[in-house]
N, C-alpha and C positions, 0 to 999 in steps of 0.2 A: 393576713391581708386586711385591707381596710374594712370590708363588710363584717368579717368575724371579729375584728378588734372592737368594732362598735358595740358588740354584745357585751364586752367586758368593760365598757366605759362607765364612768361615774366617779363620785368623790373618792371611793376607796381604791380604785384601780390606778389612778394617776393619769389615765388616758382620757383625752377630751377630743371628740370628733369636732370638726369645724363645719358648722352649718353651711350647706350648699357647696362644699368643696370635697373632692375625692381624697382627702387626707385629714389627719388629725395631729395632735401634739401630745407629747409625754414629757413631763418635767422630771429630770433625774439629777442627783448630785454626782458629779464626777468623783469617784472614789477609787482608791487602790485596793489591793486584795485584803488589806487589814480593815477596810471600811473607813480609812482616813481620807478626808477630802484632798484632792489633787491641787492644792495651792498652799502657800506658806502660811503657817499659823500667825496670828490667831485666826481661827476659823469663823468666829463670830464675836462681835463686840457691842457694848453699849457705850455711847459717846455723848458727852455734854459739850455743847457749844455756847460761847458767849454771843448772844444774839445781836449785840451792839458792834462787836469787833470781828466776829466770825472766827475768833481763836478757839482752839480746843481747850476746854477747862480741865477735862480729865477723860480718860478712856480706860475701859476694863474689858477683858475677855468675859464672855457670858456663856455659862453652860459647859457641859462636857459631852463629848460624842461617845456613843457606845456601839460597838459592833462585835459580834462573836463572843458575847458574854463578859467583856471587860471594858472599863472606862478608860479613855485616853486622859492625860492630865488635864485637870480643870483649867490650868493656866493657858491652855491652847484654845479654849472656847469651843463653841458648837455652831454649825450652820444654824441659822435662825429663820423663822417665819413668824411675823407678828410684831406688834408694837407695844409701847408702854402706855400706862395711864399715870399722870402726875397729879399729886394732891396739892392743895394750897399750902399745906404744912411742910412741903419740901420733900416728899417721899415719892419715889418712882416705883411702880409695880409693873412687873413684866413676867410673862411665861416664855413662850417663843422658842425655847431650846430643845434639843433632842433628848436631854436627860429627864424631861417631864417634871422639872422643878419649877415652882413659882417663887419669885424673889422680890425683895424690896431693897432699894438702894437710896442712899442719901443724895439729894440733888446737888448739894454743895461739894461733897467730897468724893462721891462714887463708892463709898464704903458700902458693902453688903450688910444690911441691917437684919435680914431675916430670910429664911427660905423654908419651903415645905415641898413634899413629894406628892405629885398628882398621879392619877392612874395612866395618863397619856399626856403627850405634849399639849400645852395650853397655847395654841397658836393664834387664837382670837385675842384681840385687844381686851384687857381687863376692863371692868366697869367699876367706878367708884361712885357711891351714892350714900345718901343720908336717910335714915328711917328712925322716926321718933327721937331725934336729937343725937343719934349715934351714927358714926360713919362706918361704912362697910366697903370691902373690895371683893368682887366676884370674878372668878376665872372659869371659863368653859374649857375643860380638858377633853377635847374631841380628837386630838391627834391629827395625823396626816400620813399619807403614804409616800410623800415626796422625800422628806428627810429621813423618816424612820417608819418601817411597816408596823405601826402601832396606832390603833384608833381606840377611842373610848367614848363614853357618854356621861361623864362626870361634870357636875357644876359644883364648885367649891366656893364658899363664901366665908370671909374672915371679918370679924369685928375689929376695927382699929382701936388702939388704947384710948381710954377716955382722958 
């Protein structure tokens, strides 16, 4: 019931009571018994648009979904939460996927340039900054319970090549 559900609310439960209303909301991914989303793949993509014409320059599945101990094919992508950061040098950095990887892509081609494993999904947008003349990208790998029941408290920072 609503009163008891409120006790379990918060960032980790996925339940959010609605202030002043006798109901709340819970966000869930519609999945089959294998944990696969109930829509046609790809389950998540990163897409580049030409801002002058609106045409799609390229699109790639991003991430891999994992449920019951195995990963579904990477080419199917993963449901995602979060957005990218783009550098002036033409590199896109993004976490956002269920497999808890952080990735870098070429703005021009969509080619995956690099990836690394975080302890939980990095669903917050990455931050790109400069310190003492060197450029860095930071990811907060806090996870979420909507896409995958995995949370963390890791902040990972990478120095970009000089």
